Structure formats: structure tokens, C-alpha cells
C-alpha positions as CSV (number, residue, x, y, z in Angstrom):
1,M,25.1,-10.4,-16.4
2,H,26.7,-12.2,-13.5
3,S,23.8,-12.1,-11.1
4,V,20.3,-10.6,-10.5
5,L,22.0,-7.6,-8.9
6,D,23.3,-6.6,-12.3
7,L,19.7,-6.1,-13.4
8,I,19.3,-3.2,-11.0
9,G,18.9,0.1,-12.9
10,N,18.7,1.1,-16.5
11,T,14.9,1.0,-16.3
12,P,12.7,2.0,-19.2
13,L,11.1,5.3,-19.7
14,V,7.6,5.6,-21.3
15,E,5.3,8.5,-22.2
16,V,1.8,9.0,-20.8
17,T,-0.4,9.5,-23.8
18,R,-4.0,8.7,-22.8
19,I,-4.5,10.9,-19.8
20,D,-5.0,14.7,-20.1
21,R,-1.6,16.3,-19.5
22,G,-2.5,19.9,-20.7
23,L,0.2,21.3,-22.9
24,C,3.0,19.1,-21.4
25,R,4.5,15.8,-22.3
26,L,4.7,13.5,-19.4
27,F,7.1,10.6,-19.0
28,L,7.3,7.8,-16.4
29,K,10.5,5.9,-15.5
30,L,9.5,2.4,-14.7
31,E,11.4,1.7,-11.5
32,S,9.0,-1.2,-11.0
33,A,11.3,-3.1,-13.5
34,N,14.0,-3.5,-10.9
35,P,14.5,-7.1,-9.6
36,S,12.5,-6.7,-6.4
37,G,10.0,-4.5,-8.1
38,S,10.9,-1.0,-6.9
39,L,13.4,1.9,-7.2
40,K,14.7,1.0,-3.7
41,D,16.9,-1.8,-5.2
42,R,19.3,1.0,-6.2
43,P,20.1,2.5,-2.7
44,A,19.8,-1.0,-1.1
45,R,22.7,-2.3,-3.1
46,A,24.7,1.0,-2.7
47,M,24.2,1.1,1.1
48,I,25.2,-2.5,1.6
49,E,28.3,-2.2,-0.6
50,A,29.3,1.0,1.1
51,A,29.1,-0.7,4.5
52,E,31.1,-3.6,3.2
53,A,33.8,-1.3,1.9
54,D,34.3,0.5,5.3
55,G,33.9,-2.5,7.5
56,R,30.5,-1.8,9.1
57,L,29.2,-5.0,7.6
58,T,31.3,-8.1,7.7
59,P,30.7,-11.8,6.7
60,G,28.0,-13.4,8.9
61,G,26.6,-10.0,9.8
62,T,23.0,-8.9,10.1
63,I,21.4,-6.1,8.1
64,V,18.8,-4.2,10.2
65,E,16.5,-1.6,8.7
66,A,13.3,0.4,9.4
67,T,11.4,0.4,6.2
68,A,8.0,0.9,4.6
69,G,8.7,-2.3,2.7
70,N,10.5,-1.5,-0.5
71,T,13.9,-0.7,0.9
72,G,13.5,-3.8,3.0
73,L,12.8,-5.9,-0.1
74,G,15.8,-4.4,-1.8
75,L,18.0,-5.1,1.2
76,A,16.6,-8.7,1.5
77,L,17.4,-9.3,-2.1
78,V,20.9,-8.0,-2.0
79,G,21.5,-9.4,1.5
80,A,20.4,-12.9,0.5
81,R,22.6,-12.8,-2.6
82,K,25.6,-11.8,-0.5
83,G,24.9,-14.2,2.4
84,Y,23.7,-11.8,5.1
85,R,20.7,-12.1,7.5
86,T,18.2,-9.3,7.1
87,L,15.9,-8.1,9.8
88,L,13.2,-5.6,8.9
89,V,11.1,-3.4,11.2
90,V,7.9,-2.5,9.3
91,P,5.0,-0.2,10.2
92,D,1.8,-2.1,10.8
93,K,-0.1,-0.3,8.0
94,M,2.0,-1.8,5.2
95,A,0.5,-4.0,2.5
96,R,0.9,-7.7,3.4
97,E,2.2,-8.5,-0.1
98,K,5.4,-6.6,0.7
99,V,5.8,-8.3,4.1
100,L,5.2,-11.8,2.5
101,H,7.7,-10.9,-0.3
102,A,10.4,-10.0,2.2
103,K,9.9,-13.2,4.2
104,A,10.0,-15.2,1.0
105,L,13.5,-13.6,0.4
106,G,14.5,-14.9,3.8
107,A,14.2,-11.7,5.8
108,D,12.9,-11.7,9.4
109,G,10.2,-9.2,10.0
110,I,9.0,-7.2,13.1
111,S,5.8,-5.2,13.0
112,A,5.9,-1.7,14.7
113,R,3.1,0.8,15.4
114,S,2.2,3.3,12.7
115,D,0.3,5.5,15.1
116,V,3.3,7.0,16.9
117,V,5.9,9.5,15.8
118,K,9.7,9.6,15.8
119,G,11.1,9.6,19.3
120,H,8.5,7.2,20.7
121,P,10.1,3.8,21.7
122,D,7.6,1.9,19.5
123,Y,8.3,4.1,16.4
124,Y,9.7,1.8,13.7
125,Q,13.0,3.6,13.3
126,D,13.6,3.6,17.1
127,V,12.8,-0.1,17.3
128,A,15.3,-0.9,14.5
129,E,18.0,1.2,16.2
130,A,17.4,-0.6,19.6
131,I,17.6,-4.0,17.9
132,T,20.9,-3.1,16.3
133,H,22.4,-2.1,19.6
134,R,21.6,-5.5,21.2
135,T,22.5,-7.7,18.1
136,H,26.1,-8.8,17.7
137,G,27.4,-8.0,14.2
138,A,24.4,-6.0,13.2
139,F,24.5,-3.1,10.8
140,Y,21.7,-0.5,11.0
141,V,21.3,0.7,7.4
142,N,19.3,3.9,8.4
143,Q,18.4,4.9,4.9
144,F,17.1,8.2,6.3
145,A,20.7,9.3,7.2
146,N,22.8,7.1,5.0
147,P,24.7,9.2,2.3
148,A,25.0,6.2,0.0
149,N,21.2,6.5,-0.4
150,P,21.1,9.8,-2.4
151,Q,24.4,9.1,-3.9
152,S,23.0,6.0,-5.6
153,H,20.4,8.2,-7.4
154,E,22.9,10.9,-8.2
155,D,25.1,8.3,-9.8
156,T,22.5,6.2,-11.6
157,T,18.8,7.4,-11.7
158,G,19.5,11.0,-12.5
159,P,22.0,10.3,-15.4
160,E,19.6,7.7,-16.8
161,I,16.7,10.2,-16.9
162,F,18.8,12.9,-18.4
163,R,20.1,10.5,-21.1
164,Q,16.7,9.0,-21.9
165,M,15.2,12.5,-22.2
166,D,17.9,13.6,-24.6
167,G,19.1,16.2,-22.1
168,D,15.8,18.1,-22.1
169,V,14.0,17.9,-18.8
170,D,11.8,20.8,-17.5
171,A,10.6,19.2,-14.3
172,V,11.0,16.0,-12.3
173,V,8.2,15.0,-9.9
174,M,9.3,13.1,-6.8
175,G,8.0,12.0,-3.4
176,I,10.0,11.8,-0.2
177,G,10.2,8.7,2.0
178,S,13.8,8.8,3.0
179,G,14.5,11.7,0.6
180,G,17.3,9.9,-1.2
181,T,15.6,9.8,-4.6
182,L,14.7,13.5,-4.7
183,T,18.0,14.6,-3.2
184,G,20.1,12.5,-5.5
185,I,18.3,13.3,-8.7
186,G,18.0,16.9,-7.7
187,R,21.7,17.3,-7.1
188,F,22.5,15.7,-10.5
189,M,20.0,17.9,-12.3
190,R,21.3,21.1,-10.5
191,T,24.7,20.3,-12.0
192,V,23.8,19.3,-15.6
193,S,20.4,21.0,-16.1
194,P,19.8,24.1,-13.9
195,K,16.4,24.7,-15.6
196,T,15.0,21.5,-14.2
197,A,12.4,22.1,-11.5
198,M,12.1,19.5,-8.7
199,V,8.4,19.1,-7.7
200,L,7.4,17.4,-4.5
201,A,4.5,15.0,-4.4
202,D,3.3,14.5,-0.9
203,P,0.3,12.8,0.8
204,V,-2.1,14.9,2.8
205,G,-1.1,14.4,6.4
206,S,2.7,14.6,5.8
207,I,4.5,17.7,7.1
208,L,6.7,18.1,4.0
209,A,4.4,19.8,1.4
210,P,3.1,22.4,3.9
211,L,6.7,23.1,4.9
212,V,7.8,23.7,1.3
213,E,4.8,25.8,0.4
214,S,4.4,27.9,3.6
215,G,7.6,27.5,5.5
216,K,5.6,26.3,8.5
217,T,5.9,23.0,10.3
218,V,2.4,21.5,10.9
219,P,1.4,18.6,13.1
220,A,1.6,15.3,11.2
221,G,-1.6,13.5,10.3
222,S,-2.1,10.0,8.9
223,W,-2.2,8.7,5.4
224,A,-2.8,5.4,3.7
225,V,-0.3,5.8,0.8
226,E,2.9,3.8,1.5
227,G,6.5,4.7,1.1
228,I,6.3,8.5,0.9
229,G,5.3,11.3,3.3
230,E,7.0,11.9,6.6
231,D,6.4,13.3,10.1
232,F,10.0,14.6,10.2
233,I,12.6,15.8,7.8
234,P,15.0,12.9,7.0
235,P,18.7,14.0,7.3
236,V,19.5,13.0,3.7
237,T,16.7,15.2,2.4
238,D,17.6,18.5,0.8
239,L,14.3,20.4,0.6
240,A,16.1,23.4,-0.8
241,L,16.1,21.6,-4.1
242,V,12.3,21.7,-4.2
243,S,10.6,24.5,-6.1
244,K,7.0,23.5,-5.6
245,A,5.0,21.0,-3.6
246,Y,1.5,19.4,-3.8
247,A,-0.4,17.6,-1.1
248,I,-2.5,14.8,-2.6
249,P,-5.4,13.1,-0.7
250,D,-5.3,9.3,-0.4
251,V,-8.5,8.9,-2.4
252,E,-6.9,10.8,-5.3
253,S,-3.7,8.8,-5.1
254,F,-5.4,5.5,-5.2
255,A,-7.8,6.5,-7.9
256,T,-4.9,7.8,-10.1
257,A,-3.0,4.6,-9.7
258,R,-6.1,2.7,-10.9
259,Q,-6.5,5.2,-13.8
260,L,-2.9,4.6,-14.8
261,L,-3.6,0.9,-15.1
262,L,-6.8,1.3,-17.0
263,T,-5.6,3.9,-19.5
264,E,-1.9,3.2,-19.9
265,G,-1.7,-0.5,-18.8
266,I,0.9,0.3,-16.1
267,L,0.4,-1.5,-12.8
268,A,1.8,0.9,-10.2
269,G,1.6,1.3,-6.4
270,S,0.0,3.9,-4.2
271,S,3.0,6.2,-4.0
272,S,3.1,6.2,-7.8
273,G,-0.5,7.3,-7.7
274,T,0.5,10.3,-5.6
275,L,3.4,11.2,-8.0
276,L,1.2,10.9,-11.1
277,A,-1.6,12.9,-9.5
278,T,1.0,15.6,-8.7
279,A,2.5,15.5,-12.2
280,L,-0.9,15.8,-13.8
281,R,-1.8,18.8,-11.6
282,Y,1.6,20.4,-12.4
283,C,1.2,19.8,-16.2
284,R,-2.3,21.1,-16.4
285,E,-1.3,24.3,-14.7
286,Q,1.4,25.1,-17.2
287,R,0.8,27.8,-19.8
288,E,3.6,26.6,-22.2
289,P,4.7,23.1,-23.2
290,K,7.1,21.4,-20.9
291,R,8.8,18.0,-20.7
292,V,8.0,16.4,-17.3
293,V,9.3,13.2,-15.8
294,S,8.1,11.2,-12.8
295,L,8.5,7.6,-11.5
296,V,6.6,4.4,-11.2
297,C,8.2,3.8,-7.8
298,D,7.1,0.2,-7.5
299,S,4.8,-2.4,-8.9
300,G,1.1,-2.4,-8.1
301,A,1.3,-6.1,-7.6
302,K,2.4,-5.3,-4.1
303,Y,-0.9,-3.5,-3.4
304,L,-3.6,-5.7,-4.9
305,S,-5.2,-6.1,-1.5
306,K,-5.4,-2.3,-1.1
307,V,-5.2,-0.1,-4.2
308,F,-7.0,-2.5,-6.4
309,N,-9.3,-4.1,-3.9
310,P,-12.9,-2.8,-4.1
311,T,-13.6,-3.9,-0.5
312,Y,-10.6,-2.0,0.9
313,L,-11.7,1.1,-1.0
314,A,-15.2,0.8,0.4
315,Q,-13.9,0.3,3.9
316,E,-12.0,3.6,3.6
317,G,-15.3,5.2,2.6
318,W,-13.9,6.2,-0.8
319,T,-16.3,4.5,-3.1
320,L,-19.6,4.2,-1.2
321,P,-22.4,6.8,-1.9
322,K,-22.8,9.8,0.4
323,R,-23.6,8.7,4.0
324,Q,-27.2,9.0,5.1
325,G,-26.8,8.0,8.8
326,T,-28.7,4.7,8.2
327,V,-27.8,1.0,8.4
328,R,-27.1,1.2,4.6
329,D,-23.9,3.1,5.4
330,V,-22.5,0.2,7.4
331,V,-22.8,-2.4,4.7
332,I,-19.4,-2.6,2.9
333,T,-19.9,-5.6,0.5
334,R,-23.2,-5.4,-1.4
335,F,-25.1,-8.1,-3.1
336,N,-26.4,-5.8,-5.9
337,E,-22.9,-4.7,-6.7
338,G,-21.5,-8.2,-6.8
339,T,-19.0,-7.7,-4.0
340,A,-20.9,-9.6,-1.3
341,I,-19.5,-13.0,-0.4
342,I,-22.3,-15.6,-0.4
343,V,-23.0,-19.3,-0.9
344,R,-25.9,-21.2,-2.4
345,P,-28.0,-23.7,-0.5
346,S,-26.5,-26.5,-2.7
347,D,-22.9,-25.5,-2.1
348,T,-20.8,-27.8,0.1
349,L,-19.2,-27.0,3.4
350,R,-15.9,-27.2,1.6
351,T,-16.9,-24.3,-0.5
352,V,-18.1,-22.4,2.6
353,F,-14.7,-23.0,4.3
354,A,-12.8,-21.9,1.2
355,R,-14.8,-18.6,0.9
356,M,-14.6,-17.8,4.6
357,R,-10.8,-18.3,4.5
358,S,-10.2,-16.3,1.3
359,A,-12.5,-13.4,2.4
360,D,-11.4,-13.6,6.1
361,V,-15.0,-13.7,7.3
362,S,-16.7,-16.0,9.8
363,Q,-20.2,-16.1,8.4
364,L,-21.8,-16.2,5.0
365,P,-25.4,-15.5,3.9
366,V,-27.1,-18.3,1.9
367,V,-28.8,-16.8,-1.2
368,E,-31.0,-18.5,-3.8
369,E,-30.4,-17.9,-7.5
370,D,-33.4,-15.5,-7.4
371,G,-31.7,-13.3,-4.8
372,R,-33.7,-14.5,-1.8
373,V,-31.8,-14.9,1.5
374,V,-32.8,-18.3,2.9
375,G,-30.2,-18.8,5.6
376,L,-26.9,-18.0,7.3
377,V,-23.9,-20.3,7.9
378,D,-21.1,-19.5,10.2
379,E,-17.9,-21.2,11.4
380,S,-19.7,-22.8,14.4
381,D,-22.1,-24.5,12.0
382,V,-19.2,-25.9,9.9
383,L,-17.4,-27.1,13.1
384,A,-20.6,-28.7,14.5
385,A,-21.1,-30.6,11.2
386,L,-17.5,-31.9,11.3
387,L,-17.8,-33.0,15.0
388,T,-20.8,-35.1,14.2
389,D,-18.5,-37.4,12.1
390,P,-14.9,-36.7,13.2
391,E,-13.7,-39.9,11.6
392,D,-14.8,-38.8,8.1
393,A,-14.1,-35.2,7.6
394,A,-14.3,-35.5,3.9
395,K,-17.9,-36.7,4.2
396,A,-18.8,-33.8,6.4
397,F,-17.2,-31.3,4.1
398,A,-19.3,-32.7,1.2
399,R,-22.5,-31.9,3.0
400,P,-24.7,-29.2,1.4
401,V,-25.1,-25.9,3.1
402,K,-28.9,-26.3,3.3
403,E,-28.4,-29.1,5.8
404,V,-26.5,-27.1,8.4
405,M,-27.5,-23.4,7.8
406,V,-29.6,-21.4,10.2
407,T,-32.9,-20.4,8.7
408,R,-34.2,-18.1,11.4
409,L,-32.8,-14.8,10.3
410,E,-32.7,-11.4,11.9
411,T,-33.3,-8.8,9.2
412,I,-33.1,-5.0,9.4
413,S,-34.1,-2.3,6.9
414,A,-31.3,-0.5,5.2
415,D,-33.2,2.7,6.1
416,A,-33.2,2.0,9.8
417,P,-31.1,4.2,12.1
418,I,-27.6,2.9,12.8
419,A,-28.4,2.7,16.5
420,D,-30.9,-0.2,15.7
421,L,-27.9,-2.4,15.1
422,I,-26.7,-2.3,18.7
423,P,-29.4,-4.5,20.3
424,M,-28.8,-7.1,17.5
425,F,-25.1,-7.2,18.2
426,R,-25.6,-7.4,21.9
427,K,-27.5,-10.6,21.3
428,D,-24.6,-11.9,19.1
429,L,-26.8,-11.8,16.0
430,I,-25.7,-11.1,12.4
431,A,-27.7,-8.3,10.7
432,I,-29.2,-9.3,7.4
433,V,-29.8,-5.9,5.7
434,M,-32.7,-5.6,3.3
435,E,-33.5,-2.8,0.9
436,G,-37.2,-3.1,0.3
437,G,-37.6,-6.8,-0.4
438,Q,-34.1,-7.2,-1.8
439,F,-31.0,-8.4,0.1
440,L,-28.4,-5.7,0.4
441,G,-25.7,-7.3,2.4
442,V,-24.6,-8.3,5.9
443,A,-23.6,-5.9,8.7
444,T,-21.2,-7.1,11.4
445,R,-19.7,-5.6,14.5
446,L,-16.5,-5.0,12.6
447,D,-18.4,-3.1,9.9
448,L,-19.9,-0.9,12.5
449,I,-16.5,-0.2,14.1
450,N,-15.1,0.7,10.7
451,Y,-18.1,3.0,10.1
452,F,-17.2,5.0,13.2
453,R,-13.5,5.0,12.2
454,I,-14.1,6.6,8.9
455,T,-16.7,9.1,10.1
């Protein structure tokens, strides 16, 4: 091995053994083992080297790409190794782990709207193209139309799967982001294994699965899964290769990714959850044994704040009990479930600050060991304590919460109508929600806004 780039590809294949697969055997190719943690390292290297070969990318140039994150990470990795600047345009729904990873690799990032479609000037691909036109020496990778993208999978991923499966593959389950993976592997399999079916895994909201199954183009919706699903057909995508398609809801994709970790010990991202959910549906429908392959597209370490974050799942309305139209429905983090962020009266203001910063909240309930709520401390209380002794911040941070907390609390029953929260918020009050005599949690304006979003 001469460099980290030589570690791209030749990823392992493992069999799923602890999840019900019906009559089939199901195998996962761990593309998360690539250097940047995803299958996109393969096309990233191929597209950069193709641009170098034909002169579109020259020394000192800038690599520009519109990306859901993983292609950008691959481009940043390869670009940094080869001495190029990388500039990425990323939709604003992407996990922050991927954005931070790209920046750590030296890439510059620009956030674009995720609520507009192709053709809108703020759409991430249109933004990337505009930047390329006004940047000297820039090369717009455009994975969606770059032939080196599917070619990389036709040359490497497909042959690896065929070899690792001893030439016996009945179906391959793929998603489509740019379409390069499905197209490249599908073309290879069509040549060496005509029996191999290409099965599309698609998020609900994407136009692709309905198009395959019904031949109709439906309006695009929205979805939380990252990296797959589209509101248009990418130019490199060959949908004629697809024999069957499944549309998977976000909640099922996220749950399946978590199930994969719990049962098989494989930490995978949200798109891998969609692929696995599709593969399991396909396998369970079969009436004779088949050998099925899918991918772990990337590492779940990039989605710890989403797929594996109970608060995020609750904010999406996926894990809370059935809504009852009461204040209870607004409370996301709950004391009796251990997800509420609290402090004790004896904790210091340094602890308060640390918990506020890590949880990204501006107020915390103060709860005794027996579960009684005895106060509320917010960022203004901490600041006021610091300003009383600005020459000795360490002393102020060491003060116990009980010395600065507010003890006059506004409580509201969990069974109260949601409308009862409005007068409290108009008075700039924080709602302490009680279930009987027990503290349930805190309801904020943001929690109420989120409630209306998911309903």
C-alpha cells in the first residue's frame, strides 16, 4: 500500500444470520470499511482521476460538488491527498457529523436548501454549478452525470460481489442517489449473471420507486433518509436494469438500521436501513431459496445524532405514544424515560453550562433525588451569577444551582389542551409539565412548533 487511497475497495462481505430472512440467504457488503467510511470513495477517486487524465482538473484546481455528504467526503479525502481544494454544496438536512468530517478533511462547505427541487436557483446542484462557473480552475464533478461514477462500480464493486458470492447471485438490492452504484453493478451483472435481479430500495417521497412500479411520475415529497431517493432521474441512472422497487418509510429505515446494530453488530447509516428493509421484504416474499446481496453504504457513526438519537426520533414523532391532543404530546424528553436533561440543586453552574451546551437548550429543570421539581435555571440566571463577580468567573461557576435557580414555577397538567400552552409562552414562561403529582418534562416554544410540524 502506497497511500490511504489504496485501501479503497475490496471491502468484506458478511451474512445476516439473526434477522428473519424467510427462505433466503442475505449478505451485506460492508462499504463502510472504505477509508472515509462509505462506498462513495470508489467513484470519488475514479471521477477525480478521469478529470486529471483529460485535463479538466489541473494542479492547483478546485473540486466542486453537490453532495448529500458521502461523495463529498470521498472527494475531500482524495482531493486532499492529491493537493486540490474541495468545495462542497450540501443540503441543509444532512447529518452534522458528515459536514464536520468534510471540514476536518480540509473541504469548504456551503449549505443549500433541501426544500426546493432541481431547477430552483437555491437547489444544491444548481448552486454548485453556479459556483463552478465563477471560480477559476474549478472542476464540477457532477456525480449525477459523470460516466466515471457508474464505471467505478462496474469495474470494482460488481466484480467483487460476484467473486465473493462464488458467482451465484440471485438479487442485488440497491438504492439510487446519483444512480452510479445501481447502474454500474447492474451493467456488470447483466454481462456475467443475467439471472441476477436488480431491486431498488427507495425512501417514501422519492419519485423513483413509483416510476419503476407504475410507470408514472409522481410529485416528489420529502424524506429524512440521507443519500438515496431523488426528485428527478439522474442522467447516469439506468432504470431499465431494475426489475422491482420498494418504497420504505423513514421510520422503518431508521428502525431497521438500529435493528442491524442490535442483532448483527453492524453500525450502518440511514440509507443502509432502507436497503436492508427492502432486502428483508424481498427475501420474505420469495417462495424458493435465493442468495441476495445488499450494501452497508456507510457507517452509522455519521448518524449518531439522528438514527441513534432517541431525542431526534421522538422529535420526528416515531417513538412517542399515540397523540392525544394534550400537552403530553408536546413533551419530547421525558423524566420517567430518562431522556430529560435536568440538574440537581447541589450541582454547580459549571455543570449547568456543560449540559445546556451539550443538549443545545437554554433552560434546565432542577429536580430533587425523589423526583420533585424544585426550580428552573436558565442561561440568564447563569449570566447574572457571572456578572455579580466578573473578576472571578471560576468562583461563580462553582456556585450551586440552588443559589441562583428560580423557585416560582408555572406548572401545567399533561392532560391539559395544547392551547393552554399559548398564554404561558406569551408571558415568556417555561411550561413545567406534570402527570398527576409527577414531573413529566418541560415544554418549550420549539417543542410546540415541532408538534405542529409533525402533525
